[in-house]
N, C-alpha and C positions, 0 to 999 in steps of 0.2 A: 346283688350289688357291682354298684359300678363302681369300678378303681380307680376312675380315670384321673389323674393327676397326681397319684400315693405311689411313693419310689420306697423302695431301700437301696440304700449305697453301704457298701459294703466295707467293713470297720468304723461303719457308724450305727450308736446302736435306736432301734427304732424306725418309724417310719415316716417321711416327708413328704411335703409339697414342695412346686417348683414354683416359686414368686419370681425370680427374674434371673436376667443372665449378666453375667459378671465377666472381663475382661477375659480371666484366664479360669472360668468354671460354672457354677450355678450357687445361684443363692436359694436357699432352702431354708423349710419354717420346719419345726417338729409338730406333729398333728397331737403330742403329749402333752408341751408345753408352750409351745408356741415360740417359741425360741429361734433366731435365724443363724445361719451361717453358713460359710462358704463351703462348697463342694468341688475340690479341682476337676478339671480335664480330664486328670489320670485316674481317676477313682473308678468304681467299677458299680455304674448306676443300673437298675433294674426297674423297669416299671413296673408294678404289679396288675396293670392290665394286659401285659404280656405274655405272662408266664401261664405254662400250661402243666399240667400232671398229666403222665401216661398213665393209658388206660388199654385194656386187653383188647377197645375199636377204634382206637387211633387217640386225639388227647382230649383233653377238656377243660377248659378255661379256667382257671382260679376263682374268677367271680361266680362261676356256678356253684364250682364244691363250696362256696362261703354261704352263698343261698339254701345250700341242701344241709347244712351245717347249723347255720341262723335257726332253720325249721325246726332241724332234730333237738337244739337245744333249747327252743324257744326263748330265741334273741339273748339267751345271757353268754357266758362266758365260761371257757370250759373247765369241767368241776376238778380237774386237777393242774399243776404245774405243769406243762409240757416240757420244762426242763430236765423235772426229777420222775417223771413218770415213767413207769416201764414200757416196753415195749408193747406188752400187752394191751393193756391201756390204749395207746395209742393207736395199735393198728386196728383195735375193736371200732372205737370213736372213728379213725377214717374210713374203716365200710360203712358206716353207716350213712357219712357224706357223700361217698363214691362208692358204691360198690364192685363198681369195676375197676378200681384204679393195677396197674401192674406191678405186683409183689417182686418183680425180678429187676424193674428200671428205679422204682420208687423209694428211697432210701429213707431209714428212721430219720436221720437229721433233717429230712426234706419235710418230715411230716412234723417235726420237731418246729422248725422255723414257718411253717404254715397257720399250726396252732397260736404260735406267739405271736402271727400279725395277725389271725384274728380276734384273739385277745385283746389286743390293742387296739382294733377297730370298735369292738364292743365299749370297752372301757371309757375310750371318747365321746362313745355317742355317733359315730360316724356310721357304722353299720343302723341305726334304728333312723338316723337321718334317711339314709338311700330306702330306707322300705316305706317310708309315711310317703314320701318321694313317689315311690312306685304306685303305689294303693291310691294315690290322686284320683279322682273320679273322672274317666275322659268326658263325662259332661262338662263339665266346669269348664274344662279345655276349649271343646267346642262353643262354645258360650260366648267367649273369650275374643276369639278367634270371627267371631259372626258379628260382636258389636262393634261399629267406629267411633274413633275415639272423638269426644267433644271437640271444638274450634276450641286450639290453644293447648290441649292436654297432649304431653309426651315431647312439646318439645320444650330445648332446654330455653330460658329465655336470660340475654347477656345485655349488659348494661354498658353502653360504650363511655366511658369515660373523657372524657375531654377536658383541658387544661386550659385554665382563665389567665390571660396574662394582666400582670396587677397594674392598674393604673398608676399613672405618674403621680409622686407627690409634689406638694404643692414646690418648687423650687428646685425638683430634679429634672427640669425643662434642658432637653439640651439643646443648643441652636446647633444648624447643622446647615 
């Protein structure tokens, strides 16, 4: 699952996309409802693509954990509310997604947060879009690369506007 461009911001609920740079922060857009707002430069912003989970044999990217979880749950959200689930339920499901997670360094609060983010991605359809893009046949991409565009394709045509001078009216002639 590609998490590029998706971020979490401390004290802001949900997940966001970076839209533009502002003078004193970032303009962000919620992936749930599309509302835009300003995240100040002093906010703690975490890109999901940079987050890793501790394992017994190193670190694993969050995207890999989500791919495994997506496969284990058949593309559905978690069967329970992560905020209200018991610790045993959380650990069992997390073990299915990442069997080698480090029990001593990964806290229950981290697992809850990861499951909440996963549910947001599944409910908004972001996870399904990523899976469809990954499943696109390589043949189509190869054929598209080999074909040369027809004349004029792919070019943006613009029409240059020129301003015509108004013709002088009868009696508006100036003597110079």
